[in-house]
LOMAR-96466 format. One line per field, with one value per residue (C-alpha): residue number from 1; x, y, z. Coordinates in nm, 2 decimals, always signed. Layout:
# residues N
torke <- c(NUM:...);
east <- c(X:...);
north <- c(Y:...);
up <- c(Z:...);
//
This chain:
# residues 495
torke <- c(1:2:3:4:5:6:7:8:9:10:11:12:13:14:15:16:17:18:19:20:21:22:23:24:25:26:27:28:29:30:31:32:33:34:35:36:37:38:39:40:41:42:43:44:45:46:47:48:49:50:51:52:53:54:55:56:57:58:59:60:61:62:63:64:65:66:67:68:69:70:71:72:73:74:75:76:77:78:79:80:81:82:83:84:85:86:87:88:89:90:91:92:93:94:95:96:97:98:99:100:101:102:103:104:105:106:107:108:109:110:111:112:113:114:115:116:117:118:119:120:121:122:123:124:125:126:127:128:129:130:131:132:133:134:135:136:137:138:139:140:141:142:143:144:145:146:147:148:149:150:151:152:153:154:155:156:157:158:159:160:161:162:163:164:165:166:167:168:169:170:171:172:173:174:175:176:177:178:179:180:181:182:183:184:185:186:187:188:189:190:191:192:193:194:195:196:197:198:199:200:201:202:203:204:205:206:207:208:209:210:211:212:213:214:215:216:217:218:219:220:221:222:223:224:225:226:227:228:229:230:231:232:233:234:235:236:237:238:239:240:241:242:243:244:245:246:247:248:249:250:251:252:253:254:255:256:257:258:259:260:261:262:263:264:265:266:267:268:269:270:271:272:273:274:275:276:277:278:279:280:281:282:283:284:285:286:287:288:289:290:291:292:293:294:295:296:297:298:299:300:301:302:303:304:305:306:307:308:309:310:311:312:313:314:315:316:317:318:319:320:321:322:323:324:325:326:327:328:329:330:331:332:333:334:335:336:337:338:339:340:341:342:343:344:345:346:347:348:349:350:351:352:353:354:355:356:357:358:359:360:361:362:363:364:365:366:367:368:369:370:371:372:373:374:375:376:377:378:379:380:381:382:383:384:385:386:387:388:389:390:391:392:393:394:395:396:397:398:399:400:401:402:403:404:405:406:407:408:409:410:411:412:413:414:415:416:417:418:419:420:421:422:423:424:425:426:427:428:429:430:431:432:433:434:435:436:437:438:439:440:441:442:443:444:445:446:447:448:449:450:451:452:453:454:455:456:457:458:459:460:461:462:463:464:465:466:467:468:469:470:471:472:473:474:475:476:477:478:479:480:481:482:483:484:485:486:487:488:489:490:491:492:493:494:495);
east <- c(+1.14:+0.93:+0.90:+0.49:+0.21:+0.03:+0.28:+0.36:+0.00:-0.04:+0.32:+0.40:+0.15:-0.17:-0.10:-0.34:-0.23:-0.36:-0.73:-0.66:-0.91:-0.79:-0.62:-0.87:-0.66:-0.62:-0.49:-0.24:-0.13:-0.03:+0.13:+0.32:+0.39:+0.47:+0.75:+0.92:+1.30:+1.36:+1.63:+1.53:+1.78:+1.66:+1.44:+1.30:+1.07:+0.69:+0.62:+0.98:+1.00:+0.74:+0.91:+0.62:+0.31:+0.04:+0.24:+0.54:+0.61:+0.82:+1.19:+1.23:+1.57:+1.61:+1.65:+1.29:+1.27:+1.21:+0.93:+0.67:+0.32:+0.28:+0.08:-0.24:-0.39:-0.69:-0.68:-0.79:-0.55:-0.27:-0.43:-0.35:+0.00:+0.11:-0.06:+0.16:+0.49:+0.47:+0.43:+0.77:+0.97:+0.83:+1.10:+1.02:+1.12:+1.15:+0.93:+0.71:+0.71:+0.37:+0.38:+0.18:+0.18:+0.55:+0.68:+0.82:+1.19:+1.43:+1.54:+1.79:+1.78:+1.96:+1.74:+1.50:+1.23:+1.23:+1.32:+1.67:+1.77:+1.60:+1.71:+1.50:+1.35:+1.67:+1.95:+2.16:+2.56:+2.86:+3.04:+3.24:+3.50:+3.56:+3.38:+3.03:+2.78:+2.65:+2.29:+2.18:+2.40:+2.37:+2.43:+2.22:+2.33:+2.24:+2.38:+2.32:+2.10:+1.71:+1.40:+1.04:+0.80:+0.61:+0.91:+1.04:+0.81:+1.03:+1.25:+1.62:+1.49:+1.83:+1.74:+1.91:+1.86:+1.94:+2.23:+2.13:+2.26:+2.22:+1.93:+1.86:+2.04:+2.30:+2.14:+2.39:+2.21:+2.01:+1.81:+1.90:+2.01:+2.06:+2.41:+2.42:+2.48:+2.79:+2.97:+3.05:+3.40:+3.45:+3.79:+3.90:+4.12:+4.18:+4.24:+4.30:+4.13:+4.27:+4.01:+4.06:+4.19:+4.44:+4.20:+4.24:+3.94:+4.00:+3.74:+3.73:+3.70:+3.52:+3.58:+3.34:+3.41:+3.16:+3.32:+3.25:+2.99:+2.81:+2.65:+3.00:+3.11:+2.90:+2.85:+3.14:+2.95:+2.79:+2.71:+2.75:+2.57:+2.56:+2.31:+2.25:+1.92:+1.78:+1.57:+1.18:+1.05:+0.80:+0.77:+0.39:+0.44:+0.72:+0.45:+0.21:+0.40:+0.23:+0.42:+0.38:+0.58:+0.85:+0.84:+0.86:+1.21:+1.34:+1.57:+1.76:+1.89:+2.02:+1.83:+1.91:+2.29:+2.32:+2.52:+2.20:+2.03:+1.78:+1.56:+1.31:+1.34:+1.02:+0.97:+0.70:+0.43:+0.39:+0.07:-0.11:+0.03:+0.15:+0.51:+0.48:+0.74:+1.01:+1.03:+1.14:+1.50:+1.87:+1.78:+1.43:+1.31:+0.97:+0.70:+0.52:+0.56:+0.33:+0.57:+0.87:+0.80:+0.70:+1.02:+1.21:+0.99:+1.10:+1.47:+1.56:+1.33:+1.22:+0.86:+0.62:+0.32:+0.04:+0.32:+0.61:+0.43:+0.72:+0.75:+1.12:+1.16:+1.51:+1.61:+1.68:+1.62:+2.00:+1.91:+1.64:+1.72:+1.62:+1.32:+1.19:+1.24:+0.92:+0.74:+0.51:+0.22:-0.06:-0.31:-0.59:-0.29:-0.26:+0.12:+0.32:+0.21:-0.13:-0.29:-0.42:-0.03:+0.08:-0.24:-0.08:+0.31:+0.23:+0.01:+0.30:+0.57:+0.34:+0.32:+0.65:+0.72:+0.90:+1.05:+1.06:+1.32:+1.56:+1.73:+1.62:+1.63:+2.00:+2.19:+2.46:+2.24:+2.09:+2.41:+2.44:+2.10:+2.23:+2.55:+2.33:+2.14:+2.38:+2.61:+2.28:+2.23:+1.88:+1.95:+1.87:+1.79:+1.48:+1.35:+0.96:+0.66:+0.32:+0.12:-0.14:-0.57:-0.62:-0.93:-0.96:-0.57:-0.58:-0.26:-0.09:-0.31:-0.24:+0.07:+0.35:+0.67:+1.05:+1.20:+1.48:+1.47:+1.38:+1.31:+1.53:+1.81:+2.13:+2.45:+2.71:+2.98:+3.25:+3.34:+3.02:+2.91:+2.80:+2.83:+2.49:+2.15:+1.81:+1.54:+1.65:+1.86:+2.23:+2.53:+2.65:+2.30:+2.10:+1.79:+1.83:+1.82:+1.57:+1.78:+1.50:+1.61:+1.93:+2.10:+1.96:+2.10:+2.41:+2.11:+1.90:+2.14:+2.43:+2.67:+2.70:+2.75:+2.58:+2.55:+2.39:+2.69:+2.75:+3.11:+3.06:+3.14:+3.01:+2.80:+3.12:+3.25:+2.93:+2.96:+3.34:+3.23:+2.97:+3.09:+2.92:+2.64:+2.76:+3.12:+3.11:+2.89:+3.12:+3.44:+3.24:+3.26:+3.62:+3.69:+3.47:+3.66:+3.65:+3.39:+3.13:+3.17:+3.08:+2.77:+2.71:+2.70:+2.52:+2.28:+2.25:+2.23:+1.91:+1.74);
north <- c(+5.22:+4.95:+4.81:+4.92:+5.16:+4.81:+4.70:+4.96:+5.06:+4.67:+4.61:+4.88:+5.10:+4.86:+4.70:+4.40:+4.26:+4.57:+4.68:+5.05:+5.35:+5.65:+5.95:+6.27:+6.60:+6.73:+6.42:+6.42:+6.76:+6.64:+6.39:+6.57:+6.85:+6.60:+6.37:+6.68:+6.69:+6.86:+7.18:+7.19:+7.01:+7.14:+6.86:+6.55:+6.61:+6.52:+6.18:+6.08:+5.91:+5.64:+5.51:+5.29:+5.54:+5.39:+5.08:+5.14:+4.92:+4.98:+4.94:+4.67:+4.59:+4.26:+4.04:+3.99:+4.34:+4.27:+3.99:+4.18:+4.25:+4.59:+4.77:+4.84:+4.48:+4.41:+4.13:+3.88:+3.97:+3.90:+3.55:+3.50:+3.68:+3.38:+3.16:+3.24:+3.31:+2.93:+2.86:+3.09:+2.87:+2.54:+2.29:+2.04:+1.72:+1.46:+1.24:+1.00:+1.10:+1.03:+1.46:+1.49:+1.90:+1.92:+1.69:+1.77:+1.90:+1.93:+1.66:+1.98:+2.25:+2.54:+2.54:+2.38:+2.70:+3.06:+3.10:+2.95:+3.21:+3.51:+3.43:+3.64:+3.80:+3.96:+3.95:+3.64:+3.61:+3.53:+3.19:+3.27:+3.03:+2.70:+2.51:+2.76:+2.66:+2.88:+2.86:+3.20:+3.26:+3.10:+3.13:+3.20:+3.08:+3.15:+3.10:+3.37:+3.34:+3.17:+3.39:+3.36:+3.54:+3.65:+3.88:+3.98:+4.33:+4.46:+4.66:+4.61:+4.28:+4.03:+3.67:+3.41:+3.05:+2.85:+2.60:+2.29:+2.08:+2.30:+2.49:+2.88:+2.82:+2.62:+2.38:+2.29:+2.03:+1.72:+1.50:+1.14:+0.93:+1.22:+1.43:+1.81:+2.01:+2.22:+2.36:+2.74:+2.82:+3.17:+3.36:+3.74:+3.92:+4.31:+4.63:+4.97:+5.30:+5.56:+5.83:+6.20:+6.26:+6.01:+5.69:+5.40:+5.13:+4.77:+4.65:+4.30:+4.16:+3.79:+3.51:+3.27:+2.89:+2.66:+2.35:+1.99:+1.96:+1.69:+1.68:+1.77:+2.11:+2.41:+2.54:+2.73:+3.04:+3.02:+3.38:+3.32:+3.57:+3.51:+3.65:+3.67:+3.69:+4.04:+4.17:+4.11:+4.43:+4.68:+4.44:+4.49:+4.85:+4.89:+4.66:+4.93:+5.20:+5.32:+5.20:+5.57:+5.75:+5.50:+5.55:+5.95:+5.91:+5.73:+5.89:+5.62:+5.86:+6.11:+6.40:+6.65:+6.56:+6.47:+6.15:+5.93:+5.73:+5.51:+5.29:+5.05:+4.69:+4.54:+4.20:+3.89:+3.79:+3.45:+3.53:+3.78:+3.68:+4.01:+4.25:+4.42:+4.65:+4.48:+4.52:+4.24:+4.07:+4.19:+4.29:+4.41:+4.04:+3.99:+4.21:+4.11:+3.98:+3.63:+3.57:+3.66:+3.41:+3.10:+3.18:+3.12:+2.77:+2.66:+2.75:+2.74:+2.47:+2.29:+2.32:+2.36:+2.59:+2.72:+2.96:+2.71:+2.35:+2.14:+1.86:+1.82:+2.20:+2.33:+1.95:+1.97:+1.69:+1.60:+1.56:+1.23:+1.08:+1.39:+1.45:+1.08:+1.12:+1.12:+1.45:+1.57:+1.65:+1.47:+1.51:+1.75:+2.04:+1.96:+2.14:+2.10:+2.48:+2.53:+2.89:+2.89:+2.78:+3.13:+3.34:+3.29:+3.28:+3.63:+3.82:+3.70:+3.87:+4.20:+4.30:+4.26:+4.60:+4.85:+4.95:+5.32:+5.54:+5.56:+5.92:+6.09:+6.42:+6.38:+6.65:+6.44:+6.22:+6.57:+6.67:+6.33:+6.37:+6.70:+6.53:+6.24:+6.51:+6.73:+6.46:+6.36:+6.02:+6.09:+6.08:+5.69:+5.65:+5.83:+5.94:+5.89:+5.79:+5.78:+5.44:+5.41:+5.38:+5.06:+4.82:+4.59:+4.55:+4.87:+4.81:+4.90:+5.17:+5.57:+5.53:+5.79:+5.60:+5.64:+5.31:+5.55:+5.36:+5.45:+5.09:+5.11:+4.93:+5.16:+5.09:+5.07:+5.01:+4.69:+4.64:+4.55:+4.36:+4.05:+4.03:+3.83:+4.02:+3.94:+4.06:+4.40:+4.46:+4.44:+4.29:+4.61:+4.69:+4.65:+4.79:+5.04:+4.85:+5.02:+5.13:+5.12:+4.93:+4.94:+5.04:+4.76:+4.49:+4.38:+4.35:+4.14:+3.92:+3.94:+4.08:+4.39:+4.23:+4.42:+4.45:+4.21:+3.95:+4.04:+4.15:+4.46:+4.43:+4.76:+5.07:+5.29:+4.99:+4.91:+5.32:+5.26:+4.98:+5.23:+5.33:+5.37:+5.64:+5.61:+5.73:+6.12:+6.04:+5.77:+6.00:+6.28:+6.05:+5.98:+6.35:+6.41:+6.51:+6.21:+6.40:+6.43:+6.07:+5.96:+6.18:+6.03:+5.69:+5.74:+5.88:+5.57:+5.39:+5.55:+5.43);
up <- c(-3.73:-3.85:-4.17:-4.24:-4.02:-4.02:-3.82:-3.68:-3.51:-3.46:-3.28:-3.07:-2.98:-2.96:-2.59:-2.64:-2.27:-2.09:-2.06:-2.07:-2.00:-2.21:-2.03:-2.05:-2.20:-1.79:-1.67:-1.95:-1.87:-1.50:-1.64:-1.83:-1.52:-1.27:-1.51:-1.62:-1.51:-1.22:-1.18:-0.79:-0.56:-0.26:-0.15:-0.30:-0.58:-0.46:-0.40:-0.49:-0.19:-0.33:-0.58:-0.68:-0.60:-0.41:-0.43:-0.27:+0.04:+0.34:+0.34:+0.54:+0.66:+0.62:+0.34:+0.27:+0.13:-0.21:-0.14:+0.01:-0.19:-0.35:-0.06:-0.25:-0.36:-0.15:+0.09:-0.11:-0.36:-0.13:-0.09:-0.48:-0.41:-0.13:-0.36:-0.64:-0.37:-0.30:-0.72:-0.75:-0.53:-0.57:-0.61:-0.96:-0.95:-1.26:-1.38:-1.36:-0.96:-0.72:-0.72:-1.02:-0.99:-0.90:-1.19:-1.54:-1.43:-1.73:-1.87:-1.88:-1.62:-1.49:-1.15:-0.97:-0.90:-1.00:-0.64:-0.72:-0.96:-0.81:-0.46:-0.24:-0.56:-0.58:-0.82:-0.91:-0.82:-1.03:-0.91:-0.60:-0.69:-0.93:-0.72:-0.71:-0.92:-1.17:-1.03:-1.13:-1.45:-1.74:-2.10:-2.40:-2.74:-3.13:-3.43:-3.71:-4.03:-4.05:-4.15:-3.95:-4.20:-3.86:-3.80:-4.16:-4.17:-3.82:-3.96:-3.84:-3.70:-3.66:-3.74:-3.58:-3.49:-3.21:-3.18:-3.37:-3.09:-2.75:-2.85:-2.70:-2.36:-2.20:-1.94:-1.69:-1.45:-1.59:-1.43:-1.38:-1.70:-1.86:-1.89:-1.85:-2.16:-1.98:-1.70:-1.68:-1.63:-1.55:-1.50:-1.48:-1.61:-1.42:-1.51:-1.33:-1.40:-1.30:-1.09:-1.04:-0.69:-0.72:-0.66:-0.86:-0.95:-1.06:-1.29:-1.41:-1.68:-1.69:-1.95:-2.01:-2.14:-2.18:-2.06:-2.03:-2.33:-2.31:-2.66:-2.87:-3.02:-3.04:-3.39:-3.49:-3.55:-3.22:-2.98:-2.65:-2.38:-2.06:-1.85:-1.45:-1.29:-1.25:-0.94:-0.96:-0.79:-0.98:-1.32:-1.32:-1.33:-1.55:-1.77:-1.73:-1.88:-2.18:-2.49:-2.67:-2.32:-2.41:-2.77:-2.67:-2.57:-2.84:-3.07:-3.27:-3.54:-3.25:-3.42:-3.10:-3.17:-2.76:-2.85:-2.68:-2.93:-2.75:-2.99:-2.90:-2.89:-3.11:-3.07:-3.16:-2.87:-2.85:-2.63:-2.87:-3.21:-3.32:-3.30:-2.97:-2.78:-2.57:-2.19:-2.03:-1.99:-2.03:-2.37:-2.36:-2.55:-2.38:-2.41:-2.12:-1.74:-1.84:-2.19:-2.00:-1.70:-1.99:-2.13:-1.78:-1.73:-2.04:-2.09:-1.70:-1.53:-1.86:-1.79:-2.00:-2.04:-2.32:-2.44:-2.46:-2.48:-2.56:-2.24:-2.30:-2.25:-2.44:-2.56:-2.93:-3.24:-3.19:-2.83:-2.89:-2.52:-2.41:-2.63:-2.56:-2.17:-1.95:-1.87:-1.69:-1.95:-1.99:-1.69:-1.72:-1.69:-2.04:-1.99:-1.73:-1.58:-1.69:-1.71:-1.38:-1.32:-1.51:-1.37:-1.05:-1.15:-1.34:-1.05:-0.84:-1.07:-1.11:-0.76:-0.59:-0.45:-0.44:-0.15:-0.04:-0.05:+0.19:+0.31:+0.03:+0.18:+0.32:+0.21:+0.02:-0.15:-0.27:-0.42:-0.54:-0.75:-0.87:-0.98:-1.15:-1.35:-1.42:-1.58:-1.78:-1.64:-1.70:-2.05:-2.02:-1.68:-1.74:-1.37:-1.37:-1.55:-1.50:-1.58:-1.76:-1.63:-1.58:-1.51:-1.29:-1.29:-1.00:-0.81:-1.13:-1.20:-1.28:-1.05:-1.03:-1.06:-1.01:-1.22:-1.33:-1.69:-2.02:-2.12:-2.44:-2.61:-2.59:-2.73:-2.44:-2.63:-2.66:-2.34:-2.22:-2.57:-2.61:-2.97:-3.01:-3.14:-2.97:-3.20:-3.29:-3.05:-3.16:-2.99:-2.81:-2.70:-2.36:-2.21:-1.96:-1.63:-1.35:-1.09:-0.79:-0.51:-0.66:-0.32:-0.11:-0.31:-0.08:+0.17:-0.03:-0.20:-0.01:-0.29:-0.48:-0.82:-1.10:-1.47:-1.71:-1.60:-1.27:-1.33:-1.12:-0.77:-0.65:-0.81:-0.91:-1.09:-1.27:-1.40:-1.54:-1.76:-1.93:-2.27:-2.66:-2.59:-2.19:-2.24:-2.22:-1.83:-1.72:-1.83:-1.63:-1.33:-1.41:-1.36:-1.06:-0.73:-0.48:-0.29:-0.62:-0.70:-0.32:-0.35:-0.65:-0.51:-0.24:-0.45:-0.62:-0.28:-0.17:-0.48);
//
């Protein structure tokens, strides 16, 4: 999969962000046994009702269900979590400002805080109408070409460049005295899908337009990808899954002939200056929670950090007024968010707890679970892993977790394609999203929009958009009886 054995060893199997205690042979045997796919659907599997292991939190019935600290952190760490929560919610202001700890916003930005996109630590939403702002939906942008010596040895790495005027992300807000880059206009065309049993589903195909461009036209070869803010729960546990266990599920050439060919994204770590397994982002474009968070500070809010030290955020050389505007760098922190701030936001993001399953022993849910397995949804949505044994990161250490994701890239077909590559991910590939907590989306976020751009308005629509490697599974769901489809959805809603 990689260009050389040296890169493969250092970039994929090495996990320098974790302090790992090696598993014993006995532990590995226990892991293999407990994560094997079940064939018993008469009752929930052992520990299945606690999807985050000992870190699982109670399933609250309000909008704060995703905002709880992992159940197994210490009292002292809970204080750190709460301070990190305050940092996550902080509203940044433009420079210069008397609030030195909060200045540096923009000059171009998509939101003033992390919480503005990840509302209640849940999913973002699509604009409701033409007057609704797209705060939690933005457009990534790049053009083909470029060469980076650091990534040249990664086999299959697709080089891209930022748009020369607009950079790598379009920002629809600007501080006073500056122009926003654009206004996002979204429209939809509706299509019908006939289902077995006489039911008909409506799918909406989004059309995105970067309207009212503030700095001239986009590059003629610009590739645009809409991205909606994902939920935040369980990130520290996903980060602690052994890379070797993720790679064990990869089958890039479909050697087993099952039509599913998941493969890892290999990305460059800014923190460790080496290639690593991509885990975070809709195309697995970031290797760690820390790098993903720092990238969001820069691209979404225009806030600098040690990994993204430009005080002007995403401003390009073509936007000189933006480049020379006041920013919040230069005090004792050096960057607008310093290492201490990144420690806080990383700890908070790692330790947002996953709620317990609901109704896991309900007969309808168990029938739906059996259909999920028999339809081979588990070919991509791997039910369970056991995390590394870690020191001193005990909250994520050696936990049996149930994310229902293999963390790999899959070709999802032309219907979901954004035609914009990211590292090794092609324009038709997406990382399998974890399904834990998916049944609480409407409770937390006030909507049930799914997929990378929120086009699906419910779980059935999300399934019907599956194509490519998942086409056979999608067609199986279409052919199900209405009762079977209801059982399958009931299982997903219990996660």
